[in-house]
C-alpha positions in Angstrom: -13.0 41.6 -0.7 -11.7 44.3 1.6 -8.9 45.0 -0.8 -6.6 48.0 -0.4 -8.3 50.9 -2.3 -5.8 52.6 -4.6 -5.5 56.2 -3.7 -3.0 59.0 -4.0 -3.7 60.0 -0.4 -0.6 59.7 1.7 -0.8 61.4 5.1 2.4 62.8 6.6 1.8 60.4 9.4 -0.8 57.8 10.2 -4.2 59.0 11.4 -5.2 57.5 14.8 -8.1 55.1 14.7 -11.3 56.1 16.4 -15.0 56.5 15.7 -14.3 60.1 14.7 -11.8 59.1 12.0 -13.6 56.2 10.4 -14.8 58.3 7.5 -11.3 59.4 6.7 -10.0 55.8 6.9 -12.8 54.6 4.6 -11.0 56.2 1.7 -8.4 53.5 1.9 -9.7 50.5 3.7 -13.1 48.9 4.5 -14.6 50.3 7.7 -17.8 49.4 9.6 -20.9 50.8 7.8 -23.3 49.9 10.6 -24.3 52.1 13.6 -21.9 50.8 16.3 -23.8 52.5 19.1 -27.0 50.5 18.1 -25.2 47.1 18.2 -26.4 45.2 21.2 -23.9 43.3 23.2 -24.9 39.7 23.0 -21.5 38.2 23.5 -18.9 38.5 26.4 -15.6 37.2 25.3 -12.9 36.3 27.9 -9.4 36.4 26.5 -9.5 39.3 24.0 -6.1 38.6 22.5 -5.0 38.5 18.9 -6.6 35.2 17.9 -10.1 36.3 19.1 -9.8 39.6 17.4 -8.7 37.9 14.1 -11.3 35.2 14.3 -14.6 35.3 16.4 -14.8 39.2 16.5 -14.4 39.3 12.7 -17.4 36.9 12.2 -19.6 39.0 14.5 -18.4 42.1 12.6 -19.5 40.3 9.4 -23.0 39.8 10.8 -23.4 43.5 11.5 -21.9 44.6 8.2 -24.2 42.4 6.2 -27.2 43.7 8.1 -28.1 40.1 9.2 -28.3 40.9 13.0 -27.5 43.7 15.4 -27.7 41.5 18.5 -24.2 40.1 18.6 -21.8 42.9 19.6 -18.9 41.9 21.8 -17.8 42.9 25.2 -14.2 41.9 25.7 -12.6 40.8 29.0 -8.9 40.5 29.8 -8.0 38.5 32.9 -4.3 39.0 33.1 -3.1 42.1 31.3 -4.4 45.6 31.0 -2.8 46.1 27.6 -5.8 45.1 25.5 -8.1 47.4 27.4 -5.7 50.3 27.4 -5.0 50.1 23.7 -8.5 49.3 22.4 -10.3 51.7 24.7 -8.2 54.6 23.3 -9.5 53.5 19.8 -13.2 53.2 20.8 -12.8 49.4 20.5 -11.7 49.6 16.8 -8.7 47.9 15.3 -7.3 46.9 11.9 -7.2 43.3 10.6 -4.8 42.8 7.8 -5.0 39.5 5.8 -1.7 38.6 4.0 -1.7 35.9 1.4 1.3 34.8 -0.8 0.7 37.6 -3.3 -2.3 39.6 -2.0 -3.0 41.6 1.1 -6.3 43.1 2.3 -7.3 45.3 5.2 -10.4 46.2 7.2 -11.4 47.9 10.4 -13.4 45.7 12.8 -16.0 47.3 15.0 -17.8 44.5 16.7 -16.1 45.0 20.1 -18.0 47.7 21.9 -16.0 47.8 25.1 -13.3 46.0 26.9 -12.5 45.5 30.6 -9.5 44.4 32.6 -11.1 42.2 35.2 -8.8 42.9 38.2 -9.7 46.6 37.9 -13.1 46.5 36.3 -14.7 43.6 38.2 -18.1 45.3 38.6 -18.3 46.0 34.9 -17.4 42.4 34.0 -20.1 41.1 36.4 -22.7 43.5 35.0 -21.9 42.4 31.4 -22.2 38.7 32.4 -25.6 39.2 34.1 -27.0 41.6 31.4 -30.1 39.9 29.9 -28.8 40.7 26.4 -25.7 38.5 27.0 -26.5 35.1 25.5 -23.0 33.8 24.9 -19.8 33.8 26.9 -16.9 32.7 24.7 -13.4 31.8 25.8 -9.9 31.9 24.4 -7.8 31.4 27.6 -5.5 28.6 26.4 -5.4 25.1 27.8 -3.6 26.1 31.1 -6.7 28.1 32.1 -8.9 25.0 32.3 -7.0 23.4 35.2 -7.4 20.0 33.5 -5.0 17.2 34.0 -3.5 16.5 30.5 -3.7 12.8 31.0 -7.0 12.2 32.7 -8.9 15.4 31.4 -10.2 15.8 35.0 -10.2 19.1 36.9 -6.7 19.2 38.3 -7.1 21.9 41.0 -7.1 19.2 43.6 -4.0 20.4 45.3 -5.2 21.7 48.8 -3.3 25.0 48.4 -4.8 25.6 44.9 -8.3 24.7 46.1 -7.9 27.0 49.1 -6.7 29.9 46.8 -9.6 29.4 44.4 -12.2 29.3 47.1 -10.7 32.2 49.1 -10.5 34.5 46.0 -13.8 33.2 44.6 -11.7 32.2 41.6 -11.5 35.7 40.3 -8.1 35.2 38.9 -9.8 32.7 36.5 -12.7 32.8 34.2 -14.6 30.3 36.3 -15.1 32.5 39.3 -16.8 35.2 37.2 -18.9 32.7 35.3 -20.0 30.8 38.4 -21.1 34.0 40.1 -22.9 35.4 37.1 -24.8 32.1 36.5 -25.8 32.0 40.1 -27.2 35.5 39.9 -29.1 34.6 36.7 -30.4 31.4 38.3 -31.7 33.3 41.4 -33.3 36.0 39.2 -35.0 33.4 37.0 -33.1 34.5 34.0 -32.0 32.1 31.2 -28.3 31.1 31.4 -25.9 32.1 28.8 -24.1 29.5 26.6 -20.4 28.9 27.4 -18.5 28.7 24.1 -15.0 27.3 24.4 -12.9 28.5 21.4 -9.6 26.9 22.5 -8.0 24.0 20.7 -8.1 21.3 23.4 -7.9 17.8 22.0 -10.4 15.1 22.8 -14.1 14.7 22.9 -14.6 16.0 26.4 -16.0 19.4 27.2 -13.2 21.2 29.0 -15.2 24.3 29.8 -18.1 22.3 31.3 -15.7 20.1 33.3 -13.8 23.2 34.6 -16.9 25.3 35.4 -19.0 22.6 37.0 -16.0 21.4 39.1 -15.2 24.9 40.2 -18.8 25.6 41.1 -18.9 22.4 43.2 -16.1 23.8 45.4 -18.5 26.5 46.5 -22.1 25.3 46.0 -23.2 21.8 44.9 -26.7 23.0 43.9 -25.2 25.6 41.6 -23.0 23.0 40.1 -26.0 20.7 39.4 -27.9 23.6 37.9 -25.0 24.5 35.5 -24.6 20.9 34.6 -28.3 20.6 33.7 -29.1 24.0 32.1 -26.0 25.5 30.6 -25.0 24.5 27.1 -21.3 24.0 26.3 -21.1 23.5 22.5 -17.9 22.1 21.2 -16.1 24.1 18.5 -13.2 23.8 16.1 -11.4 27.1 15.3 -8.6 27.7 12.8 -6.6 30.8 11.8 -2.9 31.3 12.1 -2.4 34.6 14.0 1.1 35.6 15.1 1.9 38.1 17.8 1.8 41.8 16.8 5.2 43.6 17.0 6.2 47.2 16.2 7.1 46.1 12.7 3.4 45.2 12.1 2.3 48.5 13.5 4.6 50.4 11.3 3.5 48.3 8.3 -0.2 49.1 8.9 0.6 52.8 9.3 2.8 53.1 6.3 0.7 50.9 4.0 -2.8 52.0 5.0 -2.3 55.3 6.9 -3.8 53.9 10.1 -2.0 54.7 13.3 -3.3 51.6 15.0 -1.8 50.7 18.3 -3.1 47.1 18.3 -3.6 45.8 14.7 -3.8 42.1 13.9 -2.0 40.6 11.0 -3.4 37.2 10.0 -3.8 34.8 7.0 -6.7 34.8 4.6 -7.8 31.3 5.7 -10.3 31.0 8.6 -12.6 28.2 9.8 -15.2 27.9 12.6 -17.1 24.7 13.1 -19.6 24.8 16.0 -21.8 22.2 17.6 -25.4 23.4 17.2 -26.3 23.3 21.0 -27.1 26.6 22.7 -28.8 27.6 26.0 -30.5 30.8 24.9 -30.5 31.3 21.1 -27.6 31.5 18.8 -26.1 33.9 16.2 -26.7 33.1 12.5 -23.0 32.6 11.9 -23.7 30.2 9.1 -24.6 33.3 7.1 -21.0 34.5 7.3 -19.0 31.3 6.7 -19.2 29.4 10.0 -20.5 25.8 10.0 -23.0 24.4 12.5 -22.9 20.6 12.9 -24.4 18.0 15.2 -21.0 16.7 16.3 -17.7 18.5 16.0 -15.5 15.7 17.3 -14.2 14.4 14.0 -13.7 17.9 12.6 -11.7 18.8 15.7 -9.8 15.5 15.6 -8.7 16.1 12.0 -7.7 19.7 12.6 -5.8 19.1 15.9 -3.9 16.0 14.6 -3.0 17.6 11.3 -2.4 21.3 12.1 -1.6 21.4 15.8 0.3 18.1 15.8 2.4 19.3 12.8 3.0 22.7 14.4 4.6 21.3 17.5 6.6 18.7 15.5 7.9 21.4 13.1 8.5 24.0 15.8 10.8 21.9 18.0 12.8 20.4 15.1 13.1 23.6 13.2 14.3 25.6 16.2 17.0 23.0 16.9 17.9 23.3 13.2 18.5 27.0 13.7 15.3 28.5 12.2 13.1 31.1 13.8 10.1 31.4 11.6 7.8 28.9 9.7 8.4 30.1 6.2 12.2 29.9 6.8 11.8 26.3 7.9 9.5 25.4 5.0 12.1 26.7 2.5 14.4 23.9 3.8 13.6 21.0 1.4 14.3 18.4 4.0 12.1 20.0 6.6 9.3 20.7 4.2 9.5 17.1 2.9 9.3 15.9 6.5 6.1 18.0 7.1 4.5 16.9 3.9 5.2 13.2 4.4 4.2 13.3 8.1 0.8 14.8 7.1 0.2 12.6 4.1 1.7 9.2 5.1 1.5 8.9 8.8 -1.2 11.2 10.3 -4.0 11.4 7.6 -4.4 7.6 7.1 -5.3 7.4 10.8 -8.2 9.9 10.6 -11.9 9.3 9.9 -13.7 10.4 6.9 -16.0 13.3 7.6 -19.0 14.0 5.3 -18.5 17.2 3.4 -14.8 17.6 4.4 -12.1 17.0 1.9 -9.2 16.0 4.1 -6.5 15.8 1.4 -7.5 19.3 0.3 -7.3 20.5 3.9 -3.9 18.9 4.2 -2.7 20.8 1.0 -4.0 24.1 2.5 -1.9 23.5 5.6 1.3 23.2 3.6 0.4 26.4 1.6 -0.3 28.2 4.9 2.9 27.1 6.6 5.0 28.3 3.6 3.3 31.7 3.2 6.2 34.2 3.4 3.9 37.1 4.1 2.4 35.4 7.1 5.3 33.7 8.7 4.7 32.6 12.3 7.3 32.5 15.1 8.4 29.0 15.8 8.9 29.9 19.4 5.1 30.7 19.6 4.2 27.3 18.1 6.5 25.6 20.6 4.7 27.1 23.6 3.0 24.6 26.0 4.8 21.9 24.0 4.4 19.2 26.6 0.6 19.5 26.5 0.6 19.7 22.7 2.8 16.6 22.3 0.5 14.8 24.7 -2.7 15.9 23.1 -1.8 16.1 19.4 1.1 13.8 18.6 1.2 10.9 21.1 -2.4 9.7 20.2 -1.4 9.4 16.5 1.8 7.6 17.5 -0.1 5.2 19.7 -2.7 4.6 17.0 -0.1 4.0 14.3 1.8 1.5 16.5 -1.4 -0.4 17.4 -2.4 -0.6 13.7 1.2 -1.6 12.6 1.4 1.5 10.4 4.5 3.5 9.6 5.4 5.9 12.4 9.0 6.9 12.1 8.2 10.6 11.5 5.8 10.7 14.4 8.5 9.2 16.7 10.9 11.8 15.4 8.5 14.5 16.4 8.6 13.2 20.0 12.4 12.9 19.8 12.7 16.6 18.6 10.4 17.7 21.5 12.4 15.7 24.0 15.7 17.2 22.8 14.1 20.7 22.8 13.0 20.3 26.4 16.6 20.2 27.6 16.4 24.0 27.3 19.3 24.6 25.0 19.9 24.2 21.2 22.5 22.1 19.5 25.0 24.9 19.8 24.4 25.3 23.6 22.3 28.5 23.3 19.6 28.7 25.9 16.0 28.2 24.8 13.1 30.0 26.6 10.7 27.2 27.5 7.1 28.6 27.8 5.5 25.5 29.2 3.6 25.0 32.4 5.4 21.6 32.8 8.8 22.9 31.8 10.5 22.5 35.1 9.7 18.8 35.8 9.9 17.7 32.1 13.0 19.6 31.4 14.7 18.1 34.4 13.7 14.6 33.2 14.8 15.4 29.7 18.2 16.7 30.9 18.6 13.8 33.2 17.8 11.4 30.5 20.3 12.8 27.9 20.2 10.4 25.0 18.7 7.6 27.3 15.0 8.4 27.4 14.2 6.0 30.2 13.9 8.8 32.9 11.6 10.8 30.6 9.5 7.8 29.8 8.5 7.6 33.5 6.3 10.7 33.0 2.6 9.8 33.0 2.2 11.0 29.4 4.2 7.9 28.2 2.2 5.4 30.2 0.7 3.7 27.1 4.0 3.8 25.1 6.4 2.8 27.8 5.7 -1.0 27.4 6.0 -1.0 23.6 8.9 -3.3 22.7 11.8 -1.3 21.3 10.1 2.1 21.8 12.7 3.5 24.3 15.6 2.2 22.2 14.4 3.8 18.9 13.5 7.1 20.7 17.0 7.2 22.3 18.7 6.6 19.0 16.8 9.4 17.4 17.6 11.9 20.2 21.3 10.8 19.9 21.2 11.3 16.1 19.8 14.8 16.5 22.5 15.6 19.1 25.5 14.2 17.2 24.5 14.6 13.5 22.0 17.5 13.5 18.4 17.8 12.7 18.5 17.8 8.9 20.7 14.6 8.5 18.5 12.8 11.0 15.4 13.9 9.1 16.9 12.8 5.8 17.5 9.3 7.1 14.1 9.1 8.7 12.4 10.0 5.5 14.2 7.2 3.7 13.2 4.8 6.5 9.6 6.0 6.3 9.6 5.4 2.5 10.9 1.9 3.0 8.1 1.1 5.4 5.5 2.4 3.0 6.9 0.3 0.1 7.0 -2.8 2.3 3.3 -2.4 3.0 
C-alpha cells in the first residue's frame, strides 16, 4: 500500500508540504484523510528524531487513517536541537516517509504530529503538554546515554557530586527526567492519573531503564514523589525495530524529484517494522494491535532476540567493515567474506544461545536481517551503526560471548567482533586515517585500546571485561586477532576465522 501513484504531473519544482497543499500532493502519494485539527494529543514524545518519525508516529498515523481512534495524536519534544521544531513547524507538523525495498518504493505523508517544541525555548509549552489531561503516554527515544545508567550495573550513574549538583540546580531540564518529574508531581497534587512512560530505546537487559532513571532522579529532589512514581506510574518494556538512516540533502532531492514534495525533513526507511509492547499502562492504551503492533505479557525474550541478533550484528559488522574500507552496509554485504561472516555469526554462534519464543520464528527473523542489511536501496551508514560502540559491545555482544564460553559453544566469530571493536577504538583505520569516535566512553576506552596495541591486557582492565578477564586463553586469543587485523587486514582474518568456526562446528 501507499504506492507511488502513476501520473503525468511533473511540477517545475517541488511543492512545499503543508496542510494547505495536501490535496495537491494527494495526486501522487498517500496523505492523511482524517481531520488533523480534531486529533486529540494523547502522546507526548521526547526525542522526535528520524527513528520516532519512521516508527511510532507512523503507527499513530495508521490509527487515525483507519478511523480506529482519534485520541492518539502526538506532541513532539526536542531536548537538544531546534532543527526538528524549525523544520516541522514550517510544514504544519507534516513530513514524508519513503519506504525503499530492494525493488519497490512507496511514499506517504504522516500527519500524527500536531506540534513540536524545542524544550530550552518552549519549556512552558512542554510542561503544559505533559500536564494536559488528554496526555496518557509519554514516549522516549533519547538513546542510552540519556538514561544516566551505568553500562555494567544498570544503576543510575549520576552519582558524581558535580553531576548531581547540576541536575538538582537545573531541575534536570537538560534531560527528560526533569520535565517528567515536575509534570508527574503536578498531576499527583491535582489528583490526576499519571501518564505511562514508554521507553522506545534499544537498551539491553530486563531492567526498566526509564523507571530506574526517573525514580532515581525524583529521589534527588523529593522522596515522596519518587515513591509515588514507583507505585503508580507504568513503565512498559518495548522492542522496536526499523532501520532508519540519517536524512541528507540527497534524500531531500530524491523526495522532491520523485514525488514532487519539497519536504525539508523527509524520512527514508525500510519496509520492515516491528513494535512489541508489554501490556501494562497507567491510564489506558492505544489499540496499536489493530495496526500491526503486538502486545504481550513479557517482552524480555523478544527484546533479547532482537538486540542480540540485530544490534549485536550491527556493531560487529560496523567496526570490521569500516576497518576493511567500507562506508555503507550494502557495500559491506556485497563482500562475500563479510556477508559470510555475518550469516554464520547469526546462524551458528548467536541464534543457538537464544530462547524459543511462542509465535516467533527466529530463523525467519534471522533471514530478514540478512535481507535488510543487503538492501541497496536502504543502505545505512556504518559510522552511524558504530556510534556508542562501547555500550553496544557491552550490551549486545559480550553477553553472547560469555554465554557461548560457559556452554562450551563455538565463539570465534563473537570474539572477532570484540577484536574488531578494540582495533576500531584506537581511532584510526588500517591506513592511518582518523576515525570519528562517537562514543560517550571514547576517551578512556580509546586510550586503553591505544595503550594496549595488540596486547589487550590494559583494555581488559576495563569493568566491561570483568567476567571474561579470568577465562583461560581469552587475552591471548583476543590479542592474536587484533594483531591479525592489523598486519593481515580484516578480510584475510575473517576468512581464517570462518574456517576455524567451521572446524569447531564439525567437531561438535
